[in-house]
Every structure is written in C-alpha cells, then in structure tokens.
C-alpha positions as CSV (number, residue, x, y, z in Angstrom):
1,X,112.0,2.7,5.0
2,X,108.8,4.3,6.7
3,X,107.9,1.5,9.7
4,X,104.1,-0.3,9.6
5,X,101.8,1.5,12.0
6,X,100.8,-0.1,15.1
7,X,96.9,-1.0,15.1
8,X,94.9,0.0,17.7
9,X,94.8,-2.9,19.7
10,X,98.4,-3.1,19.8
11,X,98.6,0.3,20.4
12,X,96.5,0.3,23.7
13,X,98.3,-3.4,24.2
14,X,101.5,-1.5,24.6
15,X,99.7,1.5,26.8
16,X,98.8,-0.6,29.4
17,X,102.5,-2.1,29.5
18,X,103.3,1.4,30.0
19,X,100.8,2.2,32.8
20,X,102.4,-1.7,34.4
21,X,105.7,0.0,34.3
22,X,104.9,3.8,35.7
23,X,103.0,2.7,38.5
24,X,105.3,0.2,40.1
25,X,108.3,2.9,39.4
26,X,106.2,5.7,40.7
27,X,105.7,3.9,44.2
28,X,109.5,3.2,44.2
29,X,110.0,7.3,45.4
30,X,106.4,8.7,46.2
31,X,106.7,8.0,49.1
32,X,110.5,9.0,50.3
33,X,109.5,13.2,50.1
34,X,106.7,12.7,52.6
35,X,108.9,10.5,55.2
36,X,109.1,13.4,57.7
37,X,105.0,14.0,57.6
38,X,104.9,10.5,57.9
39,X,106.7,10.0,61.0
40,X,104.8,13.0,62.6
41,X,101.3,11.2,61.7
42,X,102.2,8.0,62.8
43,X,104.6,9.6,66.0
44,X,107.5,7.3,64.3
45,X,111.5,8.1,64.2
46,X,113.1,8.5,61.3
47,X,114.3,5.0,61.0
48,X,111.1,3.5,61.7
49,X,109.6,5.1,59.0
50,X,112.4,4.2,56.4
51,X,110.7,0.8,56.6
52,X,107.6,2.7,54.8
53,X,110.4,2.2,51.7
54,X,112.3,-0.2,52.5
55,X,109.8,-2.7,52.9
56,X,108.6,-2.2,49.2
57,X,112.0,-2.5,47.7
58,X,112.6,-5.6,50.0
59,X,109.8,-7.3,48.9
60,X,110.1,-6.8,45.1
61,X,113.9,-7.9,45.2
62,X,113.5,-10.7,46.7
63,X,110.2,-11.9,44.8
64,X,111.0,-10.6,41.8
65,X,112.6,-13.9,40.3
66,X,110.1,-16.2,41.5
67,X,106.8,-13.9,40.3
68,X,108.9,-14.4,36.9
69,X,109.2,-18.0,36.7
70,X,105.2,-18.5,38.1
71,X,104.3,-16.8,35.0
72,X,106.2,-18.8,32.8
73,X,104.0,-21.5,34.0
74,X,100.9,-20.2,35.0
75,X,100.5,-17.6,32.2
76,X,101.9,-14.3,32.0
77,X,98.8,-12.2,30.9
78,X,96.8,-14.2,33.5
79,X,99.5,-13.0,36.4
80,X,99.7,-9.6,35.6
81,X,96.0,-8.9,35.9
82,X,96.7,-11.1,39.4
83,X,99.6,-8.5,40.2
84,X,97.9,-4.8,39.2
85,X,95.2,-6.6,41.4
86,X,97.3,-6.7,44.2
87,X,99.0,-3.9,44.1
88,X,95.8,-1.9,43.7
89,X,94.1,-3.6,46.9
90,X,97.5,-2.9,48.7
91,X,97.0,0.7,48.1
92,X,93.9,1.3,49.0
93,X,94.9,-0.3,52.5
94,X,97.8,1.6,52.6
95,X,95.9,4.9,52.8
96,X,93.2,3.4,55.5
97,X,96.4,2.3,57.7
98,X,95.4,3.0,61.2
99,X,99.1,2.7,62.1
100,X,102.5,2.2,61.1
101,X,103.0,-1.4,61.6
102,X,99.8,-2.0,59.6
103,X,101.1,0.7,56.6
104,X,104.7,-1.2,56.1
105,X,102.7,-4.7,56.3
106,X,100.6,-3.1,53.4
107,X,103.5,-1.8,51.4
108,X,105.2,-5.2,51.7
109,X,102.2,-6.8,49.7
110,X,101.9,-4.0,47.3
111,X,105.8,-5.2,47.0
112,X,104.8,-8.0,45.8
113,X,102.3,-6.7,43.1
114,X,104.8,-4.4,42.1
115,X,107.0,-7.4,42.0
116,X,105.1,-9.3,39.4
117,X,104.4,-5.9,37.5
118,X,108.1,-5.5,37.0
119,X,108.9,-8.7,36.1
120,X,106.1,-9.7,33.0
121,X,105.8,-6.2,31.7
122,X,109.0,-6.5,29.3
123,X,108.6,-10.7,28.4
124,X,105.4,-9.1,27.3
125,X,106.4,-6.8,24.8
126,X,106.7,-9.9,22.3
127,X,103.1,-10.7,22.5
128,X,102.5,-7.1,22.1
129,X,103.7,-5.7,19.4
130,X,105.6,-6.8,16.0
131,X,109.1,-7.6,16.6
132,X,110.3,-4.7,14.7
133,X,109.0,-2.0,17.0
134,X,110.3,-4.1,20.0
135,X,113.2,-1.7,20.4
136,X,110.4,1.3,20.1
137,X,108.4,-0.5,23.1
138,X,111.1,-1.1,24.9
139,X,112.5,2.3,25.3
140,X,109.0,3.4,26.1
141,X,108.8,1.2,29.3
142,X,112.4,2.9,30.1
143,X,110.7,6.5,29.8
144,X,107.5,5.2,31.9
145,X,110.5,3.6,35.0
146,X,112.5,6.9,34.4
147,X,109.6,9.2,34.8
148,X,107.9,7.3,37.4
149,X,110.8,7.3,39.6
150,X,111.6,10.7,38.7
151,X,107.9,12.4,39.4
152,X,107.3,10.4,42.9
153,X,109.2,12.7,45.0
154,X,107.5,15.9,43.9
155,X,104.1,14.3,42.9
156,X,104.5,12.6,46.4
157,X,105.4,16.2,48.1
158,X,102.4,18.0,46.1
159,X,99.5,15.6,47.0
160,X,100.5,15.1,50.7
161,X,100.8,19.1,50.8
162,X,97.4,19.7,49.3
163,X,95.3,17.0,50.2
164,X,97.1,14.5,53.0
165,X,99.7,11.4,53.1
166,X,96.6,9.2,51.9
167,X,96.4,10.4,48.5
168,X,99.9,9.1,47.4
169,X,98.2,5.8,47.6
170,X,94.9,6.3,46.7
171,X,96.5,7.5,43.6
172,X,96.7,3.8,42.4
173,X,92.8,2.6,43.0
174,X,91.8,4.3,39.5
175,X,95.4,3.7,37.8
176,X,95.3,0.2,38.8
177,X,91.4,-0.7,37.7
178,X,91.7,1.5,34.4
179,X,94.9,-0.8,34.0
180,X,93.2,-4.0,34.4
181,X,90.7,-2.8,31.8
182,X,93.6,-2.3,29.2
183,X,95.1,-5.7,30.2
184,X,92.2,-7.9,29.9
185,X,91.0,-5.8,26.9
186,X,94.1,-5.6,24.8
187,X,96.9,-7.7,25.7
188,X,96.9,-10.9,23.9
189,X,95.2,-14.4,25.9
190,X,97.9,-17.0,27.2
191,X,99.2,-19.5,24.8
192,X,98.0,-23.2,25.5
193,X,101.3,-24.4,26.7
194,X,102.2,-28.4,27.9
195,X,101.7,-29.7,30.9
196,X,101.7,-27.4,34.5
197,X,105.2,-28.1,35.8
198,X,105.7,-27.9,39.1
199,X,107.1,-24.9,41.1
200,X,110.3,-25.0,42.8
201,X,109.2,-23.6,46.0
202,X,112.8,-24.8,47.8
203,X,114.4,-23.2,45.7
204,X,112.2,-20.3,45.6
205,X,112.5,-19.7,49.3
206,X,116.0,-20.0,49.5
207,X,116.5,-17.4,46.8
208,X,114.2,-14.9,49.1
209,X,116.4,-15.3,52.0
210,X,119.3,-14.9,50.1
211,X,118.3,-12.1,48.4
212,X,116.8,-10.9,51.9
213,X,120.8,-11.0,53.7
214,X,122.2,-9.2,50.9
215,X,119.1,-6.2,50.9
216,X,119.6,-6.0,54.4
217,X,123.6,-5.9,54.5
218,X,123.7,-3.1,52.0
219,X,121.0,-0.9,54.4
220,X,121.7,-2.4,57.6
221,X,125.5,-1.1,58.2
222,X,126.0,-2.5,62.1
223,X,125.2,-6.4,60.4
224,X,126.7,-5.9,56.9
225,X,129.8,-8.7,57.4
226,X,126.9,-10.9,58.7
227,X,124.5,-10.4,56.2
228,X,126.8,-10.6,53.7
229,X,128.3,-14.2,54.7
230,X,125.2,-15.4,55.2
231,X,124.0,-14.2,51.2
232,X,127.2,-15.9,50.4
233,X,126.4,-19.1,52.0
234,X,122.3,-18.7,50.4
235,X,123.7,-18.7,47.4
236,X,126.0,-21.8,47.3
237,X,123.0,-23.4,49.1
238,X,120.8,-22.3,46.0
239,X,123.2,-23.8,43.5
240,X,122.8,-27.1,45.2
241,X,119.2,-27.1,45.1
242,X,118.7,-26.1,41.6
243,X,121.0,-29.0,40.4
244,X,118.7,-31.0,42.3
245,X,115.4,-29.7,41.3
246,X,113.0,-31.5,38.7
247,X,112.3,-28.0,37.2
248,X,114.2,-25.4,39.0
249,X,113.4,-21.7,39.5
250,X,116.3,-20.6,37.3
251,X,118.2,-22.8,34.9
252,X,121.8,-22.9,35.8
253,X,122.5,-23.6,32.0
254,X,121.1,-20.3,31.3
255,X,124.1,-18.6,32.6
256,X,126.7,-20.7,29.9
257,X,125.2,-18.3,27.6
258,X,127.2,-15.6,26.9
259,X,124.1,-12.8,26.4
260,X,122.3,-13.5,29.5
261,X,125.6,-13.6,31.7
262,X,127.2,-10.3,30.0
263,X,123.6,-8.7,29.9
264,X,123.1,-9.1,33.4
265,X,126.4,-8.2,34.7
266,X,126.6,-5.1,32.4
267,X,123.0,-3.9,34.0
268,X,124.1,-4.4,37.3
269,X,127.3,-2.5,37.0
270,X,125.3,0.4,35.0
271,X,122.3,0.9,37.3
272,X,125.4,1.0,39.9
273,X,126.9,3.9,38.4
274,X,123.4,5.8,37.9
275,X,122.9,5.4,41.6
276,X,125.9,7.2,42.3
277,X,124.8,10.0,40.7
278,X,121.7,10.9,43.0
279,X,124.4,9.5,45.9
280,X,126.9,12.1,45.8
281,X,125.2,14.8,43.5
282,X,122.6,16.1,46.5
283,X,126.2,16.6,48.8
284,X,128.4,18.2,46.0
285,X,125.5,20.4,44.6
286,X,124.6,21.5,48.1
287,X,127.9,21.8,50.1
288,X,130.1,21.6,47.3
289,X,128.5,24.5,44.8
290,X,126.5,25.7,47.7
291,X,122.9,25.3,45.9
292,X,119.7,26.2,47.7
293,X,117.9,23.2,48.3
294,X,115.3,23.9,45.7
295,X,118.2,24.0,43.3
296,X,119.5,21.2,44.6
297,X,116.2,19.2,44.0
298,X,116.0,20.9,40.1
299,X,119.2,20.0,39.2
300,X,118.8,16.8,40.3
301,X,116.0,16.0,38.0
302,X,117.7,16.6,34.9
303,X,119.7,13.4,34.4
304,X,115.7,11.5,35.5
305,X,114.3,13.8,33.4
306,X,116.5,13.4,30.1
307,X,116.5,9.7,31.0
308,X,112.9,9.6,30.5
309,X,113.0,12.1,27.3
310,X,115.3,9.9,25.4
311,X,113.6,6.6,25.9
312,X,111.4,6.1,23.0
313,X,114.1,7.7,20.8
314,X,116.6,5.8,21.9
315,X,114.1,2.1,21.1
316,X,114.2,4.2,17.9
317,X,117.5,3.7,17.1
318,X,118.1,0.3,18.0
319,X,115.4,-0.9,15.8
320,X,117.2,0.7,13.3
321,X,120.7,0.2,13.6
322,X,120.2,-3.3,16.3
323,X,121.3,-3.8,19.9
324,X,124.4,-4.7,19.6
325,X,125.9,-1.8,18.0
326,X,124.0,0.5,20.0
327,X,125.4,-0.8,23.5
328,X,129.0,-0.1,22.9
329,X,128.5,3.4,22.4
330,X,125.9,3.9,25.0
331,X,128.3,2.3,27.5
332,X,131.2,4.8,26.1
333,X,129.3,7.3,26.4
334,X,128.6,6.9,30.7
335,X,132.0,6.4,30.5
336,X,132.9,9.8,29.3
337,X,130.9,11.1,32.0
338,X,132.3,9.8,34.5
339,X,135.5,10.4,33.5
340,X,134.7,14.1,33.5
341,X,133.3,14.2,36.6
342,X,136.5,12.5,38.1
343,X,138.5,15.2,36.8
344,X,135.9,18.5,37.0
345,X,137.4,21.3,38.7
346,X,135.2,22.8,41.2
347,X,135.7,26.2,39.7
348,X,133.6,25.5,36.6
349,X,130.9,25.7,38.1
350,X,127.1,23.8,37.6
351,X,127.2,23.6,33.8
352,X,130.6,21.2,34.3
353,X,128.8,19.1,36.6
354,X,125.2,19.0,34.4
355,X,126.7,18.3,31.2
356,X,128.7,15.2,31.7
357,X,125.7,14.0,34.3
358,X,123.5,14.7,30.6
359,X,125.9,12.6,28.9
360,X,125.7,9.7,31.7
361,X,121.5,9.7,31.2
362,X,121.3,9.7,27.7
363,X,123.8,6.9,27.7
364,X,122.0,4.9,30.4
365,X,118.7,5.2,28.3
366,X,120.5,3.7,25.2
367,X,121.9,0.9,27.5
368,X,118.4,0.2,28.4
369,X,116.4,0.1,25.4
370,X,119.5,-1.8,23.5
371,X,120.5,-4.4,26.2
372,X,117.1,-5.3,26.9
373,X,115.8,-5.4,23.4
374,X,119.0,-7.7,22.5
375,X,118.6,-10.0,25.3
376,X,114.8,-10.7,25.2
377,X,115.0,-11.3,21.6
378,X,116.7,-14.2,22.0
379,X,114.6,-15.5,24.8
380,X,112.4,-18.6,23.9
381,X,109.1,-18.7,25.1
382,X,109.0,-20.9,28.1
383,X,111.5,-18.7,29.7
384,X,110.3,-15.1,29.2
385,X,109.0,-14.1,32.3
386,X,112.2,-15.6,34.5
387,X,114.7,-14.0,32.3
388,X,112.8,-10.7,32.2
389,X,112.6,-10.9,36.0
390,X,116.6,-11.8,35.9
391,X,116.8,-8.6,34.6
392,X,114.7,-6.3,37.0
393,X,116.6,-8.3,39.9
394,X,119.6,-7.6,38.4
395,X,118.9,-3.9,38.2
396,X,117.4,-3.3,41.6
397,X,120.6,-5.1,43.2
398,X,122.8,-2.5,41.0
399,X,120.5,0.2,42.8
400,X,121.0,-1.0,46.1
401,X,124.7,-1.5,45.7
402,X,124.9,2.1,44.2
403,X,123.6,3.5,47.5
404,X,125.8,1.4,49.7
405,X,128.9,1.1,48.6
406,X,129.3,4.0,46.0
407,X,128.1,5.4,49.1
408,X,131.0,4.5,51.9
409,X,133.3,4.9,48.7
410,X,132.3,8.8,48.9
411,X,132.2,9.2,52.7
412,X,135.6,7.5,52.9
413,X,136.5,9.8,50.4
414,X,135.4,13.3,51.4
415,X,134.6,12.4,55.3
416,X,131.2,13.1,56.9
417,X,129.4,14.3,53.9
418,X,126.9,16.2,56.2
419,X,129.7,18.3,57.7
420,X,132.7,18.3,54.9
421,X,134.2,21.7,53.5
422,X,133.6,21.9,49.7
423,X,136.9,21.3,48.8
424,X,136.7,17.4,50.8
425,X,133.3,17.0,49.0
426,X,135.3,17.9,45.6
427,X,137.5,15.7,46.2
428,X,135.1,12.8,47.2
429,X,133.0,13.5,43.9
430,X,136.5,12.9,42.0
431,X,137.1,9.6,43.7
432,X,134.0,8.4,43.7
433,X,133.3,8.9,40.1
434,X,136.7,7.4,39.4
435,X,135.5,4.3,40.9
436,X,132.4,4.6,38.7
437,X,134.8,5.2,35.5
438,X,136.7,2.0,36.2
439,X,133.5,0.3,36.6
440,X,132.3,1.8,33.0
441,X,135.7,0.8,31.8
442,X,134.6,-2.8,33.1
443,X,131.5,-3.2,31.0
444,X,132.9,-2.1,28.1
445,X,135.5,-5.0,28.5
446,X,132.2,-7.1,28.8
447,X,130.8,-6.0,26.3
448,X,133.4,-6.5,23.9
449,X,133.7,-10.4,25.1
450,X,130.2,-10.4,24.5
451,X,130.5,-9.3,21.0
452,X,133.1,-11.4,20.0
453,X,131.6,-14.8,21.4
454,X,128.9,-13.8,19.5
455,X,130.8,-13.3,16.3
456,X,132.5,-16.6,17.1
457,X,128.9,-18.3,17.3
458,X,126.8,-18.0,14.1
459,X,124.1,-19.8,15.3
460,X,122.6,-19.0,18.7
461,X,120.2,-20.6,19.9
462,X,117.8,-19.3,22.3
463,X,118.4,-19.2,25.8
C-alpha cells in the first residue's frame, strides 16, 4: 500500500530537524582531527587541548535531561530556537577565541546549545510528520547523527589545512542562521499547555553533578574510583530529591514502565558496543594487519558510513513491519557481528574484519530507528522532551563507557596497544569482542523480557 507523500511544510519541518541533529553531531568529532594544530596555535600540551573536546561532551552529558524537561514545560519549539541560537553564537565565539581558556569555555556553552538540540529534535518528530512516517523520520535523524560524526574528522582536517582552525567553528554560523529560519517558519507552534509547573532546580543540579562525576571518572584515570563513588552517592541523593520534589525533573514512576527502562538499557549497551569498534579498530588495523594510517582511516569510516546510508531504509522497514519486530533482529545481527570478530583469525586479513563491522553497523542503524520509534510512540505529550533527552543521555553514557571500560578490557588483554605485537593485538580483539558479544546477548534477553511484558499487558498506558 503506497504511503501518502509528505506535505511541503512537513518536508521542510523534517529538514529543520535533520539539520538540528547534523550540526551538534558534526561538532562532536570535528575538532578531534585538529587537536595537534590547536595545540600548536595555543602553545598547549595535548592534555590541555583535549578539553576542547571534553568540555563539549561534558556539557551535553550533564545538561541534556534538564533541558529536555525544560522543553516540556517551556515549549519545545521555542527552546529549540534558543538552543540553535546559543549553539550558533558560541560557535562564533569559538572562532574568535584569543586563548585556549576562552575556547574551552565557548565549547562548553556550545555544548549547552547542542544538549538542547539533541534533547528536543527527536521529541519534535511527532509534531513535524504524520505518525505513519515516524519510523522514516527517526531513520533520517539517525542518518544525520552518523553522518555528522563520520564527516567531522575529515571535514575538520580539510578546513584546517585549507582555511585555518577557525573555519571549523565558523561553518556553524550560516548553518545555524538557516536552521533558525527553518524551525521558525515550518515547525508547528508549541501547543498551549496547562499551568506552568515549577522547574526542579535541586534535582537538576544534583543530576548534573552526578553525571559530571561519572563522565570524569571515565576520562581521568587517576581519579576514577573516587569519582565513581561520588557518582553512586549522587545517584542516591538524586532519587531522594526526586521523591520529595513537587514537580520532579524525572518522574521515578517512569522507570516502572518496561518500555522505557528496557529501551534505555538497550541504548546504553548497544552504544557501548558501537564505541568498542572505534576503540579497538585502529590498533587492530594498524598494528595487527599492518595497514597505513590512510587505509586505517578509510576502513574505520566503513561502519559509520554504512550506518548513515542504512538510516532511512531502516526507518522505512520500521514503518512497514513495526518496531517490535525489528529490534530483536537488529540486536541479533549485531551479536553475530561481534561473535565473528571474537573468533576472527588474523590470517583472513582485512575482509574478515570489515564484513562483521558492516553487520554491526547495519544492525545499529536498524536498532536506532526501531527503538526510538517504538519508545516515542508511547510517550505522552508532556513527557516527550525528557524521555527524548534520557535516550540521548543513555547514548552518551554508552559512548563514554565504551571508550573507557572496553578500552581497559582491550589494554588488559593485549598489553600496551601502542607497543604490543600483532599476535597480542589479535588476542586483545578476540577478548574485547567476546565481552561485546556477551553484552549483545544481554540485550537480546532484555528485548525478550520487554516483549513478554508487553504481550502480558493488552492496553499499555502512555508514559
């Protein structure tokens, strides 16, 4: 049965959301390739310029849930316009930075704008397109996210080499101005809501400090355990604060719904596994298979590129067959890819590495489209912002955890990856993806429990 085409207004509204996902995704990775250039420009050490990346990621991680909740009460379209404005203005400040401290501060403010854009873009899909096209829209947003992250390093390197480091930030100014106009012109105005509820400042502050402690624990090796303990205590304090709050940042009753709890757990585990491919891959390709740096870069782009190309087709499959049918198949495909890498003989060379990576990437694209569509379809209007933000938070925490924990597993199994021989690197890859396979089997169990719970409840209430 042919689908009804989108109206012109809906197409432009979806374009605005796609751009709102592309811009912050691009800036997640665009500065990475230029860290050596930035270190020279500001006469700084590598550890110092790393904060250009960390400040942005920390701001997103700590603020995304709070701004998502604020969007539910303040107006999602209105707050998205503000977020794009903050992101654009901060990008200009980054380009005009006279010193490293100024640049790091501007990147943190840019992260605030990015947090708003990440938190509200998915939540606004229901207002932009008909329900029957939600899966395709989610697939497009997944494509934009993967495209931005994949394109960032190469585009950043090209702009820095040809124009200068300021260009990687100035790029956002015309894009941001265009996006402000698109959102203002084509996204539906915020619906009138009931009485304005007070914002949970206490819960927001505790959650931000807790998430900051966890994120820093994953990046500062010397302080890992004290910061992990602090984040655990912070989580306990946050629960107590939310139990007493008049209008809590996150309604704790949400977690009693299996759809939300399982979707967040699946997102965290799946993104942890996806980050594993980016942590282990460069060492296996360079030191294990002996590829040149150029070939390593090309090979590493295969997975993200396939995820980007698979996003829209994955969304169409979700629209046709339903999210509940797609999620288990996507997880099974990723599990099989991880298992193949865990058993990979080095003698089979590059093709034996690339094919499982392609299987993992395609499964990830399917999972994102199906999981996000299935969850957001059951969310009430007044909770879309915070639930969308929690999905973004689970993704960010998965990426941080994958880089730290799975990187530690690889280093433990292979020794120092920068010095280890090819055989040790191969052993490290097998061990790390053995752990990744176990994580994917856990996702299949969670998915099965979710399906069983859903089948036992004939009429699920909105979150």
